[in-house]
C-alpha positions as CSV (number, residue, x, y, z in Angstrom):
1,X,0.0,0.1,0.2
2,X,1.4,3.3,-1.0
3,X,2.7,5.2,2.2
4,X,0.9,8.4,1.1
5,X,-2.7,6.0,1.4
6,X,-1.6,5.0,4.8
7,X,-0.8,8.4,6.1
8,X,-4.1,9.6,4.6
9,X,-6.1,6.6,7.0
10,X,-4.1,7.4,9.5
11,X,-5.3,11.2,9.5
12,X,-8.5,10.3,9.1
13,X,-8.6,8.1,12.2
14,X,-7.2,11.0,13.9
15,X,-9.9,13.2,12.6
16,X,-12.8,11.2,13.9
17,X,-11.2,10.4,17.1
18,X,-10.9,14.2,17.7
19,X,-14.3,15.2,15.9
20,X,-15.9,12.6,18.4
21,X,-14.1,13.5,21.7
22,X,-15.1,17.1,20.7
23,X,-18.8,15.8,20.0
24,X,-18.5,14.0,23.3
25,X,-17.5,17.0,24.9
26,X,-20.0,19.3,23.7
27,X,-23.0,16.8,25.1
28,X,-21.4,16.5,28.2
29,X,-21.2,20.2,28.8
30,X,-24.9,20.4,27.5
31,X,-25.4,17.9,29.8
32,X,-23.8,19.5,32.7
33,X,-25.6,23.1,32.2
34,X,-28.9,21.3,32.0
35,X,-28.4,19.3,35.0
36,X,-29.9,20.9,38.2
37,X,-27.8,23.2,40.5
38,X,-30.3,24.0,42.8
39,X,-32.5,22.5,45.3
40,X,-36.1,23.5,45.3
41,X,-39.6,23.2,47.2
42,X,-42.9,24.4,45.9
43,X,-45.1,27.6,47.1
44,X,-48.5,26.0,48.2
45,X,-51.3,27.3,50.4
46,X,-52.2,26.1,53.7
47,X,-52.2,27.0,57.6
48,X,-49.2,28.8,59.1
49,X,-48.5,29.1,63.1
50,X,-46.8,31.5,64.4
51,X,-44.8,30.8,68.0
52,X,-42.1,32.4,69.8
53,X,-39.9,30.0,71.1
54,X,-38.5,30.7,75.2
55,X,-37.7,28.7,78.3
56,X,-38.3,29.5,81.9
57,X,-38.9,28.0,85.1
58,X,-42.4,26.7,86.6
59,X,-43.5,28.3,89.7
60,X,-46.1,28.2,92.6
61,X,-48.7,31.3,91.8
62,X,-48.2,31.5,95.7
63,X,-45.3,30.9,97.4
64,X,-44.4,32.6,101.1
65,X,-41.0,32.1,102.8
66,X,-42.0,31.7,106.5
67,X,-39.3,33.2,108.8
68,X,-39.2,33.9,112.4
69,X,-38.7,36.9,114.2
70,X,-36.9,35.8,117.5
71,X,-33.9,34.3,118.1
72,X,-33.6,30.6,119.5
73,X,-32.9,27.1,119.4
74,X,-35.7,24.5,117.9
75,X,-37.3,23.2,120.1
76,X,-39.9,21.0,118.1
77,X,-41.1,20.6,114.7
78,X,-44.3,19.2,113.0
79,X,-44.3,19.4,109.7
80,X,-41.6,18.5,106.9
81,X,-41.1,18.6,102.7
82,X,-44.7,18.1,101.3
83,X,-46.8,18.4,104.0
84,X,-50.0,19.9,103.5
85,X,-50.9,22.4,106.1
86,X,-53.6,24.6,107.1
87,X,-53.4,28.5,107.9
88,X,-52.6,29.3,111.8
89,X,-51.0,25.4,112.0
90,X,-47.9,25.3,114.0
91,X,-45.2,24.1,112.2
92,X,-42.3,24.5,114.5
93,X,-41.5,26.2,118.0
94,X,-38.3,27.6,119.2
95,X,-37.0,27.2,123.2
96,X,-39.0,30.0,125.2
97,X,-36.8,29.7,128.4
98,X,-35.0,32.6,127.6
99,X,-38.0,34.8,126.5
100,X,-39.7,33.7,129.7
101,X,-37.3,34.9,131.7
102,X,-37.5,38.2,129.8
103,X,-40.9,38.1,130.9
104,X,-40.5,37.8,134.2
105,X,-37.9,40.4,134.6
106,X,-40.3,42.9,132.6
107,X,-43.2,41.8,135.1
108,X,-41.1,42.7,137.8
109,X,-40.1,46.0,136.2
110,X,-43.8,46.6,135.8
111,X,-44.7,46.0,139.6
112,X,-41.9,48.7,140.6
113,X,-42.9,51.0,138.3
114,X,-46.3,51.0,139.8
115,X,-45.3,51.0,143.1
116,X,-43.0,54.4,142.3
117,X,-45.9,55.5,140.9
118,X,-48.1,55.1,143.8
119,X,-45.3,56.8,146.0
120,X,-45.2,59.9,143.3
121,X,-48.7,60.5,143.3
122,X,-49.2,60.3,147.0
123,X,-46.5,63.0,147.5
124,X,-47.5,65.3,144.9
125,X,-51.2,65.1,146.0
126,X,-50.1,65.8,149.9
127,X,-47.6,69.3,147.9
128,X,-50.8,70.5,146.8
129,X,-52.5,70.7,150.5
130,X,-49.7,72.1,151.8
131,X,-49.0,75.2,149.2
132,X,-53.0,75.8,149.5
133,X,-52.1,76.1,153.3
134,X,-48.8,78.3,152.8
135,X,-46.3,75.9,154.3
136,X,-44.4,75.3,151.0
137,X,-43.4,77.0,148.1
138,X,-44.7,76.5,144.4
139,X,-41.2,75.4,143.2
140,X,-41.7,72.4,145.5
141,X,-44.9,71.3,144.3
142,X,-44.0,71.5,140.5
143,X,-40.9,69.3,141.3
144,X,-42.8,66.8,142.8
145,X,-45.1,67.2,139.4
146,X,-41.9,66.2,137.8
147,X,-41.6,63.2,139.7
148,X,-44.7,61.7,139.3
149,X,-45.0,62.4,134.9
150,X,-41.2,60.6,135.2
151,X,-42.9,57.7,137.2
152,X,-46.3,57.6,134.6
153,X,-43.1,57.3,132.1
154,X,-41.5,54.9,133.6
155,X,-44.8,52.5,134.0
156,X,-45.1,52.8,130.4
157,X,-41.7,51.7,129.5
158,X,-42.1,48.6,131.8
159,X,-45.2,47.9,130.3
160,X,-43.8,48.1,126.8
161,X,-40.9,45.7,127.4
162,X,-43.6,43.4,128.8
163,X,-45.2,43.6,126.0
164,X,-42.6,42.9,123.8
165,X,-40.9,39.9,125.9
166,X,-45.1,38.6,125.4
167,X,-44.9,39.2,121.7
168,X,-41.6,37.4,121.4
169,X,-42.9,34.6,123.3
170,X,-45.9,34.4,120.7
171,X,-43.3,34.6,118.1
172,X,-41.4,31.7,119.1
173,X,-44.1,29.1,118.0
174,X,-43.9,29.1,114.1
175,X,-47.4,29.2,112.6
176,X,-48.3,28.8,108.8
177,X,-49.5,32.0,107.0
178,X,-51.5,30.3,104.2
179,X,-53.2,27.3,103.2
180,X,-50.8,25.4,101.0
181,X,-47.9,22.5,100.7
182,X,-44.3,22.8,102.4
183,X,-41.9,22.8,99.1
184,X,-39.3,23.8,101.2
185,X,-37.5,23.3,104.4
186,X,-34.4,25.0,106.5
187,X,-34.3,23.7,109.9
188,X,-34.1,20.8,112.1
189,X,-34.2,20.3,116.0
190,X,-31.4,21.4,117.5
191,X,-30.4,24.1,115.4
192,X,-29.8,27.7,116.6
193,X,-31.7,30.6,114.6
194,X,-30.3,33.9,115.0
195,X,-32.5,36.8,113.6
196,X,-30.2,39.4,114.7
197,X,-29.9,41.5,111.3
198,X,-32.0,39.3,108.9
199,X,-35.1,36.8,108.9
200,X,-34.2,33.6,108.4
201,X,-36.1,31.5,106.4
202,X,-37.1,28.4,107.8
203,X,-39.9,27.2,105.2
204,X,-41.2,28.0,101.7
205,X,-45.1,27.0,101.3
206,X,-46.9,27.2,98.1
207,X,-50.2,28.1,98.2
208,X,-51.6,25.6,95.6
209,X,-49.6,23.3,92.9
210,X,-52.4,22.7,90.7
211,X,-52.4,26.4,90.1
212,X,-49.1,26.9,88.8
213,X,-47.2,29.8,86.8
214,X,-43.8,30.2,84.0
215,X,-41.7,32.5,84.2
216,X,-40.3,32.6,80.7
217,X,-37.3,34.9,79.4
218,X,-38.1,36.1,75.9
219,X,-35.6,37.6,73.8
220,X,-36.1,41.5,72.8
221,X,-36.2,40.8,69.2
222,X,-39.5,38.7,70.1
223,X,-41.4,41.0,72.8
224,X,-43.2,42.9,70.5
225,X,-44.9,40.1,69.1
226,X,-46.3,38.9,72.7
227,X,-49.6,39.6,74.1
228,X,-51.8,38.9,77.3
229,X,-54.3,36.1,76.2
230,X,-52.3,34.5,73.9
231,X,-52.4,30.5,74.1
232,X,-49.3,28.9,74.9
233,X,-47.7,25.1,74.8
234,X,-44.8,23.5,76.2
235,X,-43.4,20.4,77.6
236,X,-40.8,19.6,80.1
237,X,-38.3,17.2,80.3
238,X,-39.8,14.8,82.9
239,X,-42.8,14.2,80.7
240,X,-40.9,14.3,77.1
241,X,-43.9,12.8,75.8
242,X,-46.7,15.3,76.6
243,X,-47.9,18.6,75.9
244,X,-48.9,21.1,78.2
245,X,-50.6,24.2,77.6
246,X,-50.9,27.6,79.3
247,X,-51.8,31.4,78.4
248,X,-49.6,34.7,78.8
249,X,-51.1,36.5,81.7
250,X,-48.2,39.2,82.0
251,X,-45.8,41.0,80.6
252,X,-42.9,42.4,82.7
253,X,-41.4,46.3,81.9
254,X,-38.3,45.0,83.8
255,X,-35.4,44.0,81.2
256,X,-32.7,41.9,82.4
257,X,-29.4,42.5,80.5
258,X,-26.7,39.4,80.4
259,X,-23.8,39.6,78.4
260,X,-25.4,42.5,76.2
261,X,-28.4,40.2,75.4
262,X,-31.7,41.8,76.8
263,X,-34.9,39.5,77.8
264,X,-37.6,40.4,79.3
265,X,-40.1,38.1,81.9
266,X,-43.5,36.8,80.4
267,X,-45.8,35.2,83.1
268,X,-47.5,32.2,81.7
269,X,-50.7,30.8,83.7
270,X,-50.9,27.0,83.8
271,X,-53.6,24.7,85.2
272,X,-52.1,21.7,87.2
273,X,-54.9,19.4,88.4
274,X,-53.0,16.4,87.9
275,X,-49.8,17.9,90.0
276,X,-47.7,16.7,87.5
277,X,-45.7,19.9,87.1
278,X,-43.5,20.6,89.6
279,X,-42.0,23.7,91.5
280,X,-38.5,24.3,89.3
281,X,-39.1,22.1,86.5
282,X,-37.7,23.8,83.1
283,X,-40.4,24.6,80.5
284,X,-39.5,24.9,76.8
285,X,-42.1,27.3,75.4
286,X,-44.2,28.4,72.2
287,X,-46.1,31.2,72.9
288,X,-48.8,31.4,69.9
289,X,-48.5,34.9,68.9
290,X,-50.3,34.4,64.9
291,X,-52.2,31.7,63.4
292,X,-53.7,31.9,59.8
293,X,-55.7,28.8,58.2
294,X,-55.4,29.6,54.2
295,X,-52.6,31.6,52.5
296,X,-50.3,31.3,50.3
297,X,-47.2,29.8,51.7
298,X,-43.5,29.6,50.8
299,X,-40.2,28.1,52.1
300,X,-38.7,30.3,54.8
301,X,-35.4,28.7,53.6
302,X,-35.9,30.3,50.4
303,X,-36.0,34.0,52.1
304,X,-32.6,33.0,53.3
305,X,-30.9,31.8,49.3
306,X,-28.7,34.6,47.8
307,X,-27.6,33.7,44.2
308,X,-23.7,33.7,43.8
309,X,-22.5,37.3,42.3
310,X,-20.8,35.8,39.2
311,X,-23.7,33.7,38.1
312,X,-25.8,37.3,38.1
313,X,-23.2,39.0,36.6
314,X,-22.9,36.4,33.9
315,X,-26.7,36.2,33.0
316,X,-26.1,40.4,32.6
317,X,-23.2,40.1,30.4
318,X,-25.4,37.6,28.3
319,X,-28.6,40.2,28.3
320,X,-26.0,42.8,27.0
321,X,-24.6,40.5,24.4
322,X,-27.7,39.8,23.1
323,X,-28.4,43.4,22.7
324,X,-25.1,44.2,20.6
325,X,-25.9,41.7,18.2
326,X,-29.4,43.0,17.7
327,X,-27.7,46.2,17.0
328,X,-25.9,44.8,14.3
329,X,-26.4,46.8,10.7
330,X,-27.3,44.9,7.6
331,X,-23.9,44.9,6.1
332,X,-23.0,42.4,9.3
333,X,-21.1,45.0,11.1
334,X,-21.8,45.9,14.5
335,X,-22.8,49.4,15.0
336,X,-20.8,51.3,17.9
337,X,-22.6,50.6,21.4
338,X,-25.1,53.1,22.7
339,X,-23.3,54.7,25.6
340,X,-25.3,53.5,29.0
341,X,-26.3,56.2,31.4
342,X,-27.8,55.2,35.1
343,X,-31.2,56.2,35.8
344,X,-32.0,59.2,37.1
345,X,-32.3,59.1,40.8
346,X,-35.3,59.8,42.7
347,X,-34.6,63.0,44.8
348,X,-37.4,61.6,47.4
349,X,-35.3,58.3,48.1
350,X,-32.0,58.3,49.1
351,X,-31.5,54.6,49.2
352,X,-32.6,54.2,52.7
353,X,-35.9,53.0,52.0
354,X,-35.3,51.0,49.4
355,X,-36.1,47.9,50.5
356,X,-39.8,48.8,52.2
357,X,-43.1,48.6,50.4
358,X,-46.0,50.9,51.8
359,X,-44.2,50.2,55.1
360,X,-43.3,46.5,54.3
361,X,-40.1,45.0,53.9
362,X,-39.6,44.0,50.4
363,X,-37.8,40.4,50.1
364,X,-36.3,38.7,47.1
365,X,-37.0,35.0,46.2
366,X,-35.8,33.3,43.1
367,X,-37.1,30.5,40.7
368,X,-34.8,28.9,38.3
369,X,-34.7,30.6,35.1
370,X,-35.0,29.3,31.3
371,X,-30.9,29.1,31.1
372,X,-31.0,27.5,34.5
373,X,-29.6,30.5,36.2
374,X,-31.9,32.2,39.6
375,X,-34.2,34.5,38.4
376,X,-35.6,37.3,41.1
377,X,-39.2,38.0,42.3
378,X,-40.0,40.7,45.2
379,X,-42.5,39.6,47.7
380,X,-43.9,40.9,50.7
381,X,-44.3,38.8,53.7
382,X,-46.5,38.3,56.8
383,X,-46.2,35.9,59.6
384,X,-43.7,33.0,59.5
385,X,-42.0,30.4,61.4
386,X,-39.4,27.7,60.1
387,X,-40.9,26.2,57.7
388,X,-43.4,28.7,56.2
389,X,-43.4,32.2,55.2
390,X,-47.0,33.6,54.6
391,X,-46.5,36.0,51.5
392,X,-48.2,38.8,51.6
393,X,-47.6,40.0,47.8
394,X,-46.2,39.7,45.0
395,X,-46.0,37.7,41.4
396,X,-45.5,34.0,43.3
397,X,-48.3,31.6,42.9
398,X,-48.9,28.0,44.2
399,X,-47.1,25.3,42.5
400,X,-43.9,27.4,41.9
401,X,-40.6,26.1,42.8
402,X,-38.5,28.4,44.7
403,X,-35.1,27.8,45.1
404,X,-33.8,27.1,48.5
405,X,-30.2,26.4,48.6
406,X,-27.4,25.2,45.6
407,X,-26.4,21.8,45.5
408,X,-22.6,22.9,45.9
409,X,-22.1,23.3,49.5
410,X,-19.2,25.2,49.1
411,X,-21.5,28.3,47.7
412,X,-21.2,31.2,49.5
413,X,-25.0,32.8,50.4
414,X,-26.4,29.3,49.6
415,X,-26.8,27.6,53.5
416,X,-30.5,26.2,54.0
C-alpha cells in the first residue's frame, strides 16, 4: 500500500477520534449545563402558625417564705417536706426559756414602776395641799409634779418591755401564714436560729400546686409579638411525650441584660390539676402569637437564599451581548455600542428606604430561569415560622418552585 494512502488513513482516523471527543465534550457540557444546580421547594396554600420560642421555670402562683422574728434553738418541728398545712397551723417551736425569763423580768419592772408611781402620786397630792395652806413654796409642788410624770413614763416603759417579751414568746411558735404545701425546709430540731440582722427563712409554703406559673425569658427581638391572653404550649423534660397548655397573663417591663443579651420576663398561667408539674421544672415554651388557616405559603429557607454574584454577572453579560448582536446593521457590521447612563435618581429616595414597600419590608426569592440561572422575584411577607412564611404580596403563586439552596455546598450564601 502506498505510504501516502497510509498517512491519509491515519490522518482520517485521528480526525474522526478528535471529532468524536469534541462532540462528546459538547454533549457532556450541555448535559452538565442542563443538570439541576439548585434545590427547590414548591409554593402552596395552607395554615401557618407563628410562635415565639423561649424557656422558663415553673413556679407556684403564690409562695410564702416562713421565717422568725426571734432567735432561739429549735425545740420541736411538726411539719416536713410535702406536708399540707392549714393557715395558723403550728409548724415549729423555739425554746422559750430565755424569753420567759425576760417576761418575768419585765413583769417585775412593771410592779416596781407601779409602786414608784403610787409614791410619786401621794407625794404630789400632799404637796398640793401644803401649798394651799402656805406651808411650802410652789417650786416644791412643781418638782413633785415632775417626779409624778417621770413615774408614769417609767411605768409605760416597763409595760412596753413586757408586751415586747410577750410578743416574742408568741413569735417563738411558728405558724403557717396560708393554706398550702411545704416545698422547702431549712431547719431541724436542735439548730439555733439567729434573727439579729435579717429574718431567716425556715420553710417555703406554696399555696396551691394545681395553679402554676411559668416565668419565661423572651428575647427583645420577639417581645413585640407577645400579648396578654395568647395561648402557650410547652413541655418539660420529665414528660417529653406530653404537651401542656397555658396562657400569657403578664408582660413585665423590667428588662434583664446578661452579656449584652436583653430579655423580658413573660408570666404564663398554667392549670396543673394532676400536679404533674413541680416547682423549679424547666419548661420549653412556644407562645402562639399568630395563626392563619388558608394563605399562600413560601418556604422560609427561600428567603435566606442568595445567588452567587458571578452567576448574576454572567446573566447580565449575556443580556448585553444579545442587545449588541441585535444592534448589527444590514451589512453585518456592529454598530458602536450605545452609551449606558444610569437612571435619574429619585430626589425623594436616598436609598435608605429602598427595601420598604408601603411600610413593609421587601424580600427577594428566586426561581430557576430558562437558562438554569436564578430569576429574582420581589415579595412582601406576613407571619412566619421555621418552615413556612406567608406571602402578603408578589407575583409568586402556588405551584412555583423556589430555590432554597445551591447544590454546591461551597457556594457562599447558599446555606439552607
